[in-house]
N, C-alpha and C positions, 0 to 999 in steps of 0.2 A: 111459599117458601120452599116447598119440596120439589118444585119443577126442575131445578138444577140436578137434584139427586136422581130423578127419573132419567135424566140424560145419561147418567153413568151406566144405568142398567140396560141401555140399548146396545152395549158392547156384548158380543156373543159370549156366552158362558159366565157372565158376571153374576147373574142371579144365582146360579147353581153353586159356585164356589163361595159366595157370600153366605148363603143359607147354611151350607155344610160347615163352614168355619164358625158361624154363630152357634150351631149346635155343640161343636167341640168346645168352644170357649165357655158356654153355659156350664158344662160339667166342671171346668176348672174353678169357676166361682162357687160351685157347690161344695167342693172338696174340703176347704178349710173348716167351715162350721160343722160339716158332717163328721170329720175326723175328731174334732174336739168333743162333740156330743157322744160319739161312739165310745171313746176311751173313758170319758167321765162317767158314763152310764155303766159300762161293763167293769171298769176298774176302780171307779169312785175317786179319781184323782185328776183335778184340773192341771196340777203341776206336771204330771206325767204326760197329759195331753199336750201341754205347751212345749215340752222338750221334744216329744216325738214330731210335732209339727215343725219345730225349729230345725231339727235334723233333716227333715225332708226339704225344707226351704233352702237350706245351705247347699244340699246336694244338687237340687235343681238349678240353683244359681251358678254352680260350677259346670254342670252338665249341659245346660242350654246353649251357651256359646259354642261348645264342641259339636253339638248336634247342628247348630246353625252353620258351622264351617263345612260339615259333611253335606248339608243341604245345598250350599253354594257350589260345592264341587261335583256332587253326583245327581242333584235334582231333588225336588220336594217329594215326589212319590216314592222314589227308591229308598229314602231314609225314613219318611213318616210311617209307612206301613210296618216295617219291622220294629220301629221304636214303640209305636202304640201297642202292638201285640206283645212285645216284651214287658211293657209296664203292667200288663194284666197279671203277670206272675207275682211280683212283690205285693200287688194289691190283694190278691187272693191269699198270699202268705200272711199279710197283716191281719186280715179278717179271721183266718184260722187261729193265729196266735192269740188274738184277743178272745176269741170264743173258747179256746181250750185252756186258757189261763197260763200261757207260756211266760217265761221270765220277761221282765220289762225290756231288757236289752234286745230281745228279739224284735220288739215293736220298732225300736229305733233302727235296727238293721234293715228290716223289711221296708220301712218307709224311705230310708235313705237310698236303698237300692233302686227305687223307682225314679231315678234321676234323668232318664232318657226321655225328657218331655219336649216335644217339638214346640216351637214358638208359633202357634197357629195364627196369632194376630200379626206377627211379623211376616209370615208367609203370605197372608192375605194382602198386606200392604205391598209386598214385593210383586204380587200378581197385578195389583193396580198400577204399580210403576211400569211394569212390562206392557200392560194393555194401553196405558196412556202415554207411551213414549212419543207418540205423534201429537199429543194434546196436553202439553205440560201445564196449561192453565187449569186443567181439571185435577191435577195432583193434590192441590190444597183441599179441594172438595172431597176427594176420595179419602184422604187422611182424616178429615173431619167426620166423615161417615163412620170410619172404622173406630174412631175414638168414642163416638156416640154408641156404637154397638157394644164396645167394651163396657161402658157405663150401664147400658141396659142389662147386660149379663150380671153385673155386680149389684143391680137392683133386684133381679129375680132369683138368681142362683142361691144366695144364702137363705132367702125365705123358703124356697122349695126344699133345700136340704134340711132345714129345721123342721118343716112340716112332715117330711118323710121320716125323719129320725124319731120324732115325738109321737106320731100317730100310727105308723106302721111297725117299725122296729128300729133299734139303734143302728143296725147295719144297713138299713134301706137307703140312706143317703149316699153312702160310699158305693153300694152296689149300683145304684142308678147313675151316679156320676161316672163310674167306670164304664158302664154299658153305653151311656149316651156319648161320652167322650170318644170311645173307640169307634162307634158307628159314625159320628160326625167327622172324625179324622180320616177314616177310610173313604167316606164319601168325598171329602175334600181332596184327598190324594187321587181319587178316580177322575177328577176334572182335568184331564191332561191337556186339553186344547188351550187353556189359559195359563198353564205352568210355564214360568220363565225357563229358558234354556240354562243348563248348568255351565259352570266355568269351562269344563273340558269339551263343551259343544257350543261354541259362541253363536249368538244370533246371526242369522243369515244377513241381516241388515248392517252388521258391524263392518267398519272399514278396516283397512290395514293399519291405520293410525290407532284405532281403538285396540286392535290386537297387540300392537307394540306397547301401548300404555298399560294394558293389563299385565303384560309380561314384566314390565319394569316396576309395577306398583309394589307397595309394601306387603310383606307376607302376612302380617297381622293388622287388622283394622285399627288396633290401639296405637299403631305408629302414626296414625293421622291425628294431629293435635286437636282438631275439633271434636273428635270422638272422645278423647280423654276428658275434655272439658264437659261434654255432654254426659258422659258416664258419671262423673262426680256430681253434676247437677241433678241427674236423675236419682242418684243415691240419696241426696238430701231431700228430693221430692218424695221418695219412698218413705223417708222418716216422717214426712207430713202425713201420709196415708196411714201408716201404722199407729202413730201417736194419736191421730184424730179418732180412729176407730176405737182404740182401747179407752181413751179418755171419755168418749161419749158413753160407752157402756158403763164405766165406773160412775159417771155423773148421774145417769138414769138410775142406776142401782142405789146410789146414795139417797135419791129422792123416793125410793120405794117403788119405782116403775121400770124395773129391768126389762120386762118384755117389750117396752116401747123403744128400746135401744135400736132394734132392727129397723124400725120405721124412721128413726132419726138418721141412721146411716144411709137409708134409701134416699133421704132428702138430699144428702151430699151428692150421691150419684145422679139423682134427678136434675139437680142444678148443673152438674157437669154435662150431662146428656143434652139438656136444652141449650146450654151455651155452645156446645160443640156443633149442634145442628145449625144454629144461627151463624156461628163463626164461619162455617163452610160456605155460606151463601155470600159472604162479604168478599169483595175483590181486593186482594192484597195490593197495597200501595207502597210498602216498604220492603226491604230485604228480609229474608227469613231470620237473620241474626238480630236485626232490630226488633222484629215482632216477638222473638223469643224473650228478649230482655224486658219488653213491655208486658208480656204475659207473666213473667216471674214477678215483676213489680206489682202487678194487679193481684196476683195470688197472695203475695206477702201482705199487702194491705187488707185484703178481704179476710184473711185469717185472724186479723185483730178483732173481728166481730164475735166469733165464738169465744175468744179469749176474754173479751169484755163481759159477755153473757155468763161465762163460767165463774169468773172472779166476782161478778156482781150478784151471784146467787139467783140468776134468772130462772123462771119456770121453763118447762119443756117446750111450750109453744114458742116462746121467744127464742130459745136455743135452736129450735127447729128452723125458724126463719133465718137465723144467723148461719146455720150450717148450710142451708140451701144457697144463700148468697155466697158463702165461702166456696161452695162447689163450682160456681160459675167461673172461677178463675183457673180451674184445673184443666179443662179440655183445651182451651186455646193454647195453653203452654205446652201440653203434651203433643198436640197436633203439629205445632211449629217445630218442636224438638225432633219429631220423626221426619218432618220435611227437611230439616237440616241434615239429618243422617243421609237421606236420599240424595241430597245435593252434594255432600262432601265425600261420599264413598262411591266407588264404582259398583256397578250392578253385580259383579262377580263376588263381592263381599257384603252384599246388602243384608242377607239373612243373619250372618254372623254378627254384623254390627248392631242390628236391632236386637238380637238376643243378648248382646253385652249390655245394651241400655236397659232391657227388661231385668236382667240379672242384678244390675245396680239398684233398680227399684225394689226388687225382692229383698236384697240385703238391707236396704234402707227401711223397709217395712218391719223386718225383724228387729233392727236396732231401735227404731222409733217406738215399737210396742214395749220393748224392755225398759227404755228410759221413761216412758209415760207411766208404765205400771209402777215403777219405783217412786216416781214423783207423786202419783195419785195416792199411794199408800201412806206416804210420810208427810205430805203437805196438803192433803185434801183433794177431792176429785176434780174440782175446777182448775186447780193449779196445773194439771196435766196439759191444758191448752197452751201453756207456754212453749211446749216442745214443738208442735206443728208451726206455731208462729215463728219461733227461732229457726227451725229447719228451713222454712221458706225464705227467710232473710239470708240464711247461709247459702242457699241455692242461688239467690240473686247475686250475692257477693262473688261466688265462684264464676258465674257467667260474666259478670262485669270484668273480673280479672282476666278472663280468656276471650273477651269480646273481639280481639283482633283475629283470633282463629275462627270464631263463629261468623264474623262478617266478611272475611276474605279467605276463601278457600280456593283450591285449584279450579280453574275455569278452562274448558276446552275451547280451542279456536273455533270461530264461527264456521258452521258447515260440517264439522266433524262429529263423530259419535263417541268420543272418549269419555264424556261425562256420564253420570249415573243414569240419566234419562235420555241421552242422545239429543240434547237440545242446545241451541246457541246460548251465549252468555246473557242476552237480553231476556230470554225466557227464564233463566235461572234467577234473575233479579226481580222477577215479577212478584 
């Protein structure tokens, strides 16, 4: 099964930027739980931890597309290096404020100030798009690999952060995440030979038609109808993630097994990781738009399993099996969504467009967590599984309403390089 993935890494520099990006993304998956444990331990308030985390999440959701636009314009290395070094300042400020007993508002201010977070996952996908511009059939494979790596990080990161915070010191998780993330991002930026050219320095392979198309294109990626549909769909998908996580923790806590919640959430990520790896080896036979709709339908159907387990008062073993099965619907949907962005947007706007999609997911996570928390508190822990099931159904309805844009985007004439991957229409429909 892994033979096709080995083919990807025959590309010069692919192993180096993938490993560096994996290190940086691991730190991001550690940050959430490390922040909550730190503030809860030092300040004794989960409510304060939640509001500080929300402030940072909103700030990053706003800042990430702006960073993505700068990356598209000036290049990955020129923006990533100062951004990650700057983010060390608010991180250190937060740790000092927590340690010294500073007012609560200083925690919100410090964490919101760390909004210059580069979208390393999007940058890695942009590098694959650049490397595979002469082999578009491998784009689906590369996106599947990146999604599986994302899930791997979210399996290991929270566990590592929790272990460090509880066995070393409450600050250990945040310090490790900051150090690992900075090193990983700097190593990623140092891989210059695989970096896509910025918009002000077009690829040497680009034709005059491509340059004309770039000049005439929309200034904002959101002017592309397909991206607006995808952003709203990803926002609803983010609600699935946020609600599923919080509801699972509340359900395990209600049964007196709160420490098991981390393992249950790891099963969701494991299901998605396995599905992503298998999905990448399948040869697409339909358009990306059609695959996206089918993925959303499968995700909505599979999320009925944890809902049934939660409402039926199932034990943790049965719930774990349901969560693993539900996770298998996530990766194919996300992989195809990112493929659609690469098809519908020109290369010069690829980082900003993917950052917009990720920002939608982050806003959805925050919204889903809030809704699921309120429902679990007032209607019982299992009732919270209504939120991810409903959010997945909403995502499917949004995609169905905009299927005309998802299935029919701008197609470059055969033989030109004006499309996002410089491939003819037949390849885009593969």
